[in-house]
C-alpha positions in Angstrom: 4.4 56.3 60.1 3.4 53.0 58.5 4.0 52.0 54.9 2.0 49.5 52.9 3.4 46.3 51.6 4.2 46.0 47.9 1.4 44.9 45.6 0.7 41.2 46.0 -1.6 38.4 45.1 -2.4 35.6 47.5 -3.7 32.2 46.5 -4.7 29.5 49.0 -6.3 26.1 48.4 -8.7 24.7 51.0 -8.3 21.7 53.3 -4.6 22.2 54.0 -3.6 22.9 50.4 -0.7 25.0 49.3 -0.4 28.8 49.6 1.3 31.3 47.3 2.1 35.0 47.4 3.1 36.7 44.2 4.6 40.2 44.3 7.0 42.3 42.2 9.9 40.7 44.0 9.0 37.1 43.1 6.9 34.2 44.3 6.7 32.8 47.8 5.0 29.5 48.3 4.6 26.8 50.9 2.8 23.5 51.4 0.5 23.3 54.5 2.6 23.2 57.6 5.9 23.6 55.7 8.3 26.6 55.5 8.1 29.3 52.8 10.2 28.9 49.7 11.1 31.6 47.1 11.0 31.5 43.3 12.2 34.3 41.0 8.8 34.3 39.2 7.4 37.8 39.1 3.7 38.7 39.6 1.6 38.9 36.4 -0.9 41.7 36.2 -3.9 42.4 34.0 -5.8 40.0 31.8 -3.9 37.6 29.7 -5.2 38.3 26.2 -2.5 36.6 24.2 -2.5 32.8 24.0 1.1 32.2 25.3 0.4 34.5 28.3 -3.0 32.9 29.0 -1.3 29.5 28.9 1.1 30.7 31.6 -1.8 31.6 33.8 -3.4 28.2 33.3 -0.2 26.3 33.9 0.4 28.2 37.1 -2.7 26.8 38.7 -2.3 23.4 37.0 1.1 23.1 38.7 -0.1 24.2 42.2 0.9 20.9 43.7 4.5 21.9 43.2 4.0 25.2 45.1 6.4 25.2 48.0 8.2 22.1 47.0 10.8 23.9 44.8 12.7 27.1 45.3 15.1 28.6 47.8 14.3 28.6 51.5 13.5 32.0 52.9 15.0 33.7 56.0 13.0 34.2 59.2 12.3 37.9 58.4 10.8 37.1 55.0 8.7 34.3 56.4 7.4 36.7 59.1 6.6 39.3 56.5 4.8 36.7 54.3 2.7 35.6 57.3 1.9 39.3 58.0 0.7 39.8 54.5 -1.7 36.8 54.8 -3.0 38.1 58.1 -3.7 41.5 56.4 -5.6 39.8 53.6 -7.6 37.6 55.9 -8.5 40.5 58.2 -9.8 42.5 55.2 -11.9 39.5 54.1 -13.2 39.0 57.6 -14.4 42.6 57.8 -16.1 42.4 54.4 -17.8 39.1 55.3 -19.0 40.4 58.6 -20.3 43.6 57.1 -22.2 41.7 54.4 -23.7 39.4 57.0 -24.9 42.3 59.2 -26.4 44.0 56.2 -28.5 40.9 55.5 -30.0 40.9 59.0 
């Protein structure tokens, strides 16, 4: 049968901004219209309650302009999987938004 992808977090900035997928295997990022790149930066989970860890969360978003500009290029299979993960997340959000809109009517 089918198996679910590993846990992941997806960040996207509007208006053609950068995208990032974080998972247990590392971080995949790209600038709009550019290929995916890989960094060996593991996904963080939970709430950052210690100051050094909180600063890592803040710096990750502060440095988003660098997403997809550094790291190793990924192979075609990994790029296809990354695009599939994004489609899965967007489909789930689309269903949720449509359901909420129809409940308001």
